[in-house]
N, C-alpha and C positions, 0 to 999 in steps of 0.2 A: 504534417505539422512542422512549421518553421520554428526552429529553436534558436533563440538569441541569448548568448552568454553575456551577462552584465557584471562588470567588475567595479563600476562606479556609477557614472551617469549612463543611462541607456543611450544607444545611438539614435540620432534624429530620425523621426518618422513623420511622413505627411499624410498617410492614410488615416481616415477617421477610425478610431478604436472604441469599442465597448469592452471594458476591462474588468476582470475580477481579480482581487488581490487577497492572498491568504496562503497558508501552508498546504492545505488540501491533502494531508496525509490520510489515505484510505478512500478518498472520494466517497464519503458516507452519505447517508440520507440528508443530513444537514447541508453538506456541500452541494448535493444535487439540487436543493432548493435554490441555492445561489446561482448555480449554473443554468437552471431553467429560467430564472428571472433575467439573466443576461441574454439568453437565447431569445426571449420574448422581445427585447429591445432591438436585437440584431434583425429579427424578422421585420420589424417596423422601419428601421432606419438603414438597413443594408450596410452596417458597419462591419469591419473585421473583428471577430471575437478573439480576445487575447486574455492570457493568464499571466499574472506576475507572482512569482513565489521565490522561496529561498532554496539554495542548494542543500542546506542542512538546517536542522531544527536549532533555533537560537539558544535554547536551553542546553543543548549539547555543546555548541561552540563556546558559549560564555562560561557556563558553570561545569562543563564536562560531566553533566548528569547522564549516567549510562542508560537511564530509562528512556532517553530521547535520542540515543545514537541510532537505534534501529527503526525501521519504517514498516508501516502496514503495506504501503505500495511504493515501489521504486519509481523513479521518473519514467522509465520505459513503460511501466504499467499505466502510469498516469496519462501518457500520451495517447494510448489506445482508448482509455475511458473518456478523455476530454474530446477526442475527435468524434466520438459518438454523439456528443452534444453540439457538434458543429464548430468547435474551437480550431483556429488555424495558426495561432502564434503563441509561443511559450517563452516568456522572459524569465530566465533563471539567474537570480542574483547570487553571486558568490558571497555567501555570508561569512564574514570574518569578524574578529574582535574589533578591527579597525572600522569595518562597515557598521558595526553595532553602535558606533558613536554618532551616526548620522541623525541629525535632529529631524523632527516632524516637518519643520519649515523647509529644510534643505531637501528632504525627500519629495515634497510636493512642488515647491516653487522652483527648484533647480533640476530635479530629476524628472518628475512627471511632465514638467513643462517642455521637455524634449520631444514628447510624444503628442500626437494630435488626439488626445483622449477626450471623447465627448461625454462619457459617463463612466462611473466606477461603481461596481457592485461589491459589497462586503457583507459579512455576517454581523449579527448584533454585537458580538463580543470582540470585534476587531480592535486591536491595539497596535500602535506603530510608533516609530521614532525612538531615539535613544532611551534605553531602559523600558521600552514599551509603555511609556507613561501617557501617551496621547490616545484619546478615544475617538469614536466616530464623530462626536461633536467637533473636535479639532479638525478632523479630516474634512467635514462639510465646510467649516469656516475657511480653511486654506484653499480648498478647491473652488470656492466661490470666487476667489480672486482670479482664477484662471478660466472662469465660466464653465467649470466641469460639474455636471450633475452627480450627486452621490445618492445611491439607493442602498438603504440598510435593510437586509433581509432578517426577519425575526428568527430566533433560534428555534430549531425543531426539537420537540421533546417526545420521548416514548416512555410510557408508564410513569410520567411525571418527572423524568430525568432528562436533562439536556444531552443530546447526542454529541459526543466529542471523541476525537482521535485518542486522547489520553485514556478515556474509559474503555474504548475498544481494544487498545493495546493491552490493558490490564486483563480484560476478559480472555484474550488469546493466550496470554502468558499463564493464566490459571486453567487453561483447557476448557473454558466455557464457550464452546464454538457456536452453539445454537443462539444464545443471546447476542454474540458478536455478529453473527450473520444477520440477525434481525435489524441491527443498527447500521450495518454496512449496506444491506439490501442485496447481498450476494455472499457466497462463501469466501472465507479467507483463503487466498491462493498465492502460492509462490511459484515463480518461473525460473528454471535453471537448465543447465546442460547436463545430460547424463554422463557421469565420469566413471572411470575404472576405480574400483575399491579393492578390498581384500577378498572379495568373492566368497565371504563367509556364509551369506544366505544360500548361495548355490550349493555349498558343501553340506548345508543342513537340510537341503531339500526344498528351500523356499527362496528361489532366485529373486533378487531385488535390483532396482535401479537406485543408484546413489546420485543425489543432486549436488552439483557444484554451483558456484556463483550466487550463493544465497546468503552471504554474510550480512547484507544490509537489512534483511527482513527481521521482524519481530520473531522471537523463538517461541513456538507453542510449548506448553508444558510437556516435559518428557513423558512419553507414554505411547500407547498404541491407538491409532485412529482409523476409522473408516473414511475413505475419501474417493475422489475421482481424479484420474489423470487425463489430460488432453495432450495429444502428440502433435507437435507442430510440423507443418510441411510448407516451406516457403512463407513463413510468418503467419500461416493460417492453421488453426487447429482442425485436423481432418479426421481424427479418431479419438474416441473416449473409452476408458475402461475403469471399472471400479477397482480400487486398490486398498490394500491393508498397509497403513503407514506406520513406520516406527520412527519416532523422533526422540532424540536424547543422546545418552552417553554410552550405551551398550555395556553396562558393567560386567555382565556375565562373560563377555569375550574380551574384556579389558580394552574397550574402545578408547580412543583419544579424541577429545573434543566433541562438540555437539554435531550430530549428523542427522539428516533426513533421508530415509531410504523407503522405498515402496515396493511391495509385492503385488504385481498385477494379477487380478483374478481372471481366469479364462483367457490367458494370453500366452503365446510363446513367440519368441523372436529376439532380435538384437536391436537395442535402442541406443547403443553407445554413440556419443557425440550428437544425439538428437536433442532438440530443445523441447522440454515438456513443462506443462503447468499442472501442479498438484494442488487440488482443493481439499481442505480439511473439512469434513462434514460432521463427524461425531467422535467424541472422546470415548474410548472403549475401556481402557484400563491403565493403571499406573505402570511406569517402568519398574522392573523387578530385577534384582541381582539373584539369579537362580543358582541352585546348588548343582552345577554341572550342565553339560550340553543336552543330556537326555531330557532333563526337566524343561529346558528351554524349548526343545523341539516339540515336546508334548503340549506346552502352552501355545506355541505358534500354530499347531494344528487346531487347537481349540479356538484360537482367535480367528482362524480362517473359517471354521464352521459357524462361529457367531456372526462373522461378516456376511457370509452367504445367506444366513437366515435373515439378517436385517434387509438384504436386497431381494429376498424372495427367491433365492437360487439354492436351496438346500441340496446337498449332494446325497 
């Protein structure tokens, strides 16, 4: 994946491009419909498939709305997913308050004109330009001046509700993993490096891996989850294990800050400094401030037995 950082006008390009434009947080089922449409045109025309998106959610940059600071998928996750659809180029616009003043006319007639774009594919609700006041109709009209075709992909609905990143983020934050998975088309997954912690889990008889480098991700509701961890080897996942995930603030041991740690079932070994991907499959219980470590250990043992029963490996 070729990554091109854009701080104003994109660099001139002469290769013919089929381009999708949008935030694409999560690469959910609605996004996949847009990506598949673009792929169909690439197969016919042999264009280079490209994505244009923002470095940050505009609602975070402009309004400092904390609900949009975190992401379902970081860019590094997006690259992998987009490559599976055949995309080769990623234009990442550094979105700032200054860039937010870019008008629809400037964006199309001055910025996109730098690129040899043959067609643009966007979702039905696409908005752009200063204040996000311009719709797909405006995009079609402006692109017509540059002889760029615009294809608008209808919104995808599930159970009568439009699939959106905002809705999926809310589900994850509420611990509703199953409906979030249904809209994403895959489990919610975070990828990070295993870091050294206080080794409290090991002292309690439940050694865990602590994940670092995950501050950008949406935070699942504090609690205990059943999940799966994939262990990376040279950027490829080579091993999978079921895990018991603890996400939250660890009040019983006076934890500081939100932490994700996972106890691997049926595993022994050292994973420090390894990159791992932890997928949240099912919410099991709320985070509890127990009256002492003995009560915590007893509940952790029960959690483990419940998890083993769910995966059909009763001890």
